[in-house]
N, C-alpha and C positions, 0 to 999 in steps of 0.2 A: 504494499500499499504506499503511495508516494504522498507525500506531505505537500499540500499546495503553498506556493510562494507568493506573498502578496505582491502586487505591482509596487514596483520602486517610484518614489516620489519625484516629481520633476526638479526640485531642489537639490536632491541628490544626484540627479543625473548631471545637472549644470555642475556640481562639483567634481564629477568623475574625470573632467578633463584637466584638472590640475594634480600636481604630484600629491601624494598622500602626506608627506612630510609638511608641505605647505599649507594644507588644509589642517592638519593637527596643530601648527603654529599658530594659525589665524584663530582656531578655536580656544587655545589655550589662552591667548591675550584677550578675547572677548571675555573669556569665563574669569579671568584675573580682573579684569574692569568691572563686571557685574558685582563680583566679591567686593571690590574696593568701594563701590556706591553703595552696596548695601550696608558696609561696615559704618560709612559715613553717616547714612541714615540712622544707624542703630545708635551710633555716637551722640547725634544731635537729639535723637529720641530720649536718650538716657539723660543728657543734659537738661532737657525740659522736664522731665521727671522729676530730676533732683530740684529745680526750680520751684516745681509745684509743691513737693515736700516742704522746702524751707518756706515758701510762702504761707502754706497751710499752718505750719508749725509756729510761725510768727504770728498770724491772725488769731490761732487758738491761744497763745500765750497772753496776748493784748487782750482778749475776750475774758480770758480767766482772771487776769490781774484786774480788770476793771469791774468784773462780777463777783469779786471776793466777798465772803460775808465776814 
């Protein structure tokens, strides 16, 4: 019994004319750039969360100081 082979993608067909090492190098560069962008987004997201925690803590401290009994 033979296993059916899915039709190849036109994108992969267009890459078939390039050397395999060149495709691998380009994909490595693209993957590194995507990881770098995600790391930057994560860093700024963490800075934002730290700012929220500090602002919330300061507001809670002021509120508790003003409403002490």
